[in-house]
C-alpha positions in Angstrom: 0.2 -0.1 0.1 1.5 3.4 -1.2 -1.1 5.8 -1.1 -2.3 8.1 -3.4 0.6 10.5 -4.7 0.8 13.5 -1.6 -1.4 11.5 1.2 0.4 10.8 4.5 0.6 7.2 3.8 2.2 8.1 0.5 4.5 10.7 2.2 5.4 8.1 5.1 6.5 5.3 2.2 8.4 8.1 0.6 10.2 8.9 3.6 11.2 5.5 4.6 12.4 4.7 0.9 14.7 8.1 1.3 15.9 6.7 4.4 16.8 3.3 3.2 18.7 5.1 0.1 20.8 7.2 2.6 21.5 4.3 4.6 22.9 2.2 1.9 25.0 5.5 1.2 26.0 6.5 4.7 25.2 3.5 7.0 23.1 3.6 9.7 24.6 7.0 11.0 23.2 10.2 12.0 24.4 11.5 8.6 22.6 9.6 6.9 19.2 10.3 9.0 19.8 14.1 8.7 20.5 13.8 5.0 17.3 12.0 4.6 15.3 14.8 6.6 16.7 17.3 4.4 16.1 15.9 1.3 12.3 14.9 2.4 11.8 18.6 3.8 13.3 20.0 -0.1 10.4 17.6 -1.6 7.9 18.7 1.1 7.8 15.3 2.2 6.1 15.5 5.9 8.0 18.8 6.0 6.1 20.0 9.0 6.6 16.9 10.8 10.3 16.5 10.1 10.4 20.2 10.8 8.9 20.3 14.3 10.2 17.1 15.1 13.8 16.6 13.7 16.0 15.9 16.8 13.2 12.9 17.8 13.1 12.0 14.5 16.7 11.2 14.5 17.2 10.0 17.8 14.3 7.3 16.9 15.7 6.5 13.5 19.5 5.8 14.5 18.2 3.2 17.5 17.8 4.8 20.3 15.1 2.8 21.4 15.3 3.7 25.1 14.1 7.3 24.1 11.0 5.9 23.1 10.6 3.3 25.7 11.1 6.0 28.4 7.8 7.6 27.3 9.9 11.0 25.9 9.2 10.4 22.2 5.8 11.9 20.9 6.8 10.5 17.7 4.1 9.2 15.2 3.6 5.7 15.4 3.7 5.1 11.8 7.1 7.0 11.6 8.1 4.2 14.3 6.8 1.5 12.3 9.0 2.7 9.3 12.2 2.7 11.5 11.5 -1.4 11.8 10.7 -1.9 7.9 
């Protein structure tokens, strides 16, 4: 399920693909995640969400699961799901 172009599901799918592409280039490092976020914001993919929660997204995507488990995370569940793909 990819959703229709521009809808929230489609944006999450695109975000996940961009993350995976950047991880192939940089490995599972902060640089890969921040570059993926920059690319997505430039493409208007989850732009408002990524702008307002960038640090939180980076923390989750680089594997700081403790951040999530401790209840400090207000990240959308679909983004957490994207991390597990």
